[in-house]
N, C-alpha and C positions, 0 to 999 in steps of 0.2 A: 503492501502500498503506501503510495507517495506522501510524505510529510507536508509537502505547499502544492498546490496549485496555482494559477495565476489564469483567470477566466478572460477570455476581450472578447464585448459582447458588438455585434454590430447593429445598431435598432434599426437599419435602413436597411435591412435584408429583407427579402419576398416575401419573410412567416412574418403574419403581423400576427404573433403569440407572445402568449406573457413567457418571460424567458424565469422572470430573480426568483418567484417565486416556487416550481418545478428544480431550480438549483435547492433553495436555501431546504427545501426538504431532502433532497438526493443527501445535501452536506452536514445535515443539523445534529446527525445522530453519529458521523463521525470521529475520529480525531484529525482530522487534516485539516490544518490553516489553506486559508482561500482568501483572495481578495481579487476585487472583481475592476475593469477597464472596462469604458464604452468609449465606438472610436464615433467620431465627428464629421473625419472627413477621410480621403486617401492615402493613408500611406500611415494613419495613426495604430496601425494591428502588426506592423513591421513594430513600430518604434518600441512597442508597449512590448509585445515577444522579445524583444534586447533588452529590451529592461528588465526583465525578468530571470534572462537569461544570467547576466549579472546578477541580479538577487538571488542568482543558486537557487531557480524553482524546481520541483521535479518534475513536471510535467503543468503543459500552456494548452486550456484548452477551447476552442474560436466558435462561439455560437455565432452563423452571417453564412454568408452564401462563398461562391467558389471565388467568390477577390477576395475574401476576406483570406479563407485558405491560404490561398497561395501567396498574402501578401507574409503572413506568421508563419509559410513552410520558408519564405527566402532569406528568414531571419533565423532559419533553425534548420540553412542547410549544415552539415556534416558533422553538426551539432548531436551529442550525446541525450540531451533530453525531448523527450519524446511528446509531440504534437497529439490531440483528442479533438477531435470534432465531430461539433453538436450539431446537426446537418437547421440549416434555417435560414438557406434560401430559395429561390426559384427550381433552380435545376436541379443543386448539389451533387456535381456528377464527380467529386472524390468519394464523396463519402459511399456514395454507389456503387462504387468499382471494386473500393475497398468490403463490400456488405454492412457499409456501419449501420447500426436500425435509424428509421428516422423518424421513430419515436420518439422524444427526450427524453422521456425518463428511461428509456432503453439505453439511450446512448451514455446517459449519465452514468447509468449502471457500469459498464464497461473501465468508467476511469476513477469509478469508487470503488471495487474488489480487492480483495486480500492479493491477487496476485495482475495486475494486469496484464496481459498478452500484447504484446508494442510487436510488430511487422516493418522489415527494412522495407523502403523501397524506391525506386529512384529518381531524379531529379535530370535535371541536362542545367547547362550554360549556355544562356546566348550572346555570345563577345563578351563570355567573363562574368554576365551575368546571371545569378541564378532562377529557373521557371521552372513550375510546378506541371501545370499543363500541356499545353503543346506551341505552335506555331502555324499560325497558315497564310497564306496566300492568294486571292485569286473572290471570285464571282461569291463563295459562301463567307468570306475576310467582309466585302461589301455587306453583304446579308445580317451579318450579327451589327456591323457598325450604324446599320439604318432602322436597327429591332429598336423602337421605343422602352422605354422601363416597364412602362403599362402594358405593353401586348406581352411582355418577358417575364411579368408578374403573372400577368390572368394564364401563358400558354406555357414558360419554359420553350424550353429547349428547343421547342414547335415555331416558333415562333422565328426563330432562323431560319428551318426549311419553308415555313411560309414566303418569307424576302426573299429566297433562293429561288423558290419555284416563279415569282413576279421574274425573275433578272433571267431567267431562261434565255427567252430570248436576244436582250443585253450582253452577251457574253463574248471578250475578245478572245482570243490565241495570246498568249504571252509565251516568249521562248525563254525558257529554266536553262540555264550554266550551273551544275551540280557537280561537288566531286564528292560522294561517297567510300571515308576509309580511304582515301588516292585512286576513286577509280573514276577520270569525267564521265558524267552523261549530258549529252545536249537533246533537249527536247521539247515540243510544246505541249502549252496547256492550257483548260481555265482557270485552274485552281491544286493550288499546291500544298500537303500537310506534313507537320514532321511533328509524331505524334507520341507522346509517353504516359499518358493515359487515352483509351479508348472510348472508356462509355460514354454513350449520343444522349444521355438525361432519362435515362431506363435502367432497370437495376439492371444487370445478367449481359447485358446489349453493346456491345461493341462497333466501334468503328469500321474496322472490321477482327477476325477472328484469331489473326497471331497476334495483335497488340498484347503485349503486358509490360505490366508497372513493375516488374523485378526484372528481369532477364537481362535488364546492362544493355541492353540495346532506342535504339529509337527506331521511329516507322515512319517510310517515308512514302508518302501518296501523289500521285500523278493524274489529274484525270485530265486528258487527252481532248474529251469533248463531253457534253453536257445538256442532253434534250428531256420533257418530261420520262419519256420509258427508259432512257437510263438512270435518270434521278429516282424514281418508284423501282429499279433493281439494286438499285445502291441499300436506299431504306430500307427494302426486303431483307437484301443480308447481312442488315445491322440486328435481325432479328431470328433469323434463321444460322447466323453463322456460316457462312460459304460467302468462298471469295467470289465477287461482282462479277459483272462481264468484263468485254478484252479492253474497252475504255479505261479502264482505271490501271495505274504499273502501283507497283508495290515491289519496295524494299527493305533491307533493316542497316542499321550501319550505327557507330559509336560515334564517328566525326561527320561533320557535314558540313561543309560550301557553298552556299548557295551565289550567285547572281545572275541579276537582275536587268533586262536592257533600257528601265525605266523606273519612273516608283509604281510601284501598285495599292493596293489597300491593305495591309499587313495589320492581322491582328497574334498580339502572342500574350497568353492567361488575359485572355478580355481585356487586355489595353491594345490601343491602338500605337501604331509604331508607323520610323519612314524608314528607307533607305533602299541602295542596291548591292548591297552587299554584306553576307552572315555565315556569321560563325559559329554550328551548334556541337554541342560535345553532351555523350552521355554520362552520367552518374551514377551509379549502380551505388544501392543502398545508402542513397547519402539523406535520407532521410526516417526516421522513426517515428509511428502512429499506433497509435493503441487501435485498435481493432478487437469483432468477435474472438472467439476460441475458435472457432470451426475456419476461420480463411486466415492460421495464421500461416 
């Protein structure tokens, strides 16, 4: 059992549910010292997590969406202090990837148990900056950028799919210059993904069946062309765990270099980026996360 836990709460997360009452009930009869930090702006979760590390806190728990989780993960990169996830967002991709209960009381129980189960998962470095979820360029990145907070709050990850469908006829091919573990690849496509976590917003379903958060590899997915038929085939593959059709190219690599001929819509860990050259490296087991025993 942990001696001290820091709870980082994002009150602006997708789920408007009470947290302090359930949190107090879960902790009141334990011998664990605990404190609460409330975020007000972007960057607060990372700052609070770093402070908790300096204070030698036993575990850092985050209540919020994937944006809050990835900020704390960046602070905990290669640390021995584990991260606990209390799902409170609209998508909860990381929690679903790791089979963490979406029920708050059940997720809290993982933290307060006598011997919490801790799993090491991979992260990555993008131009030497820690990232957790992944990196994508093209039509789906534009779909993420154009999704309103209201739409995402109402339907979660489906907001991205709806916006992508609206843009199918507007997609333009880009010539990507890739170097995967030293091997050069030149191909055109409408979208490129570099994925660490494959979950698409539904428990048990992944962007592609091979994506693993513990294999020390990043999955590179190039969509050469997309129309409604191929988009629906890809959605089907997320549920059936079968590879989609030949318009999808897939590689795995530890070190990736991406070159672009011009600025594109780019999303990394739910943040918009700009640039034409990126270096990404997988880092195996860089983050410790408290998980259910069966997912160890």
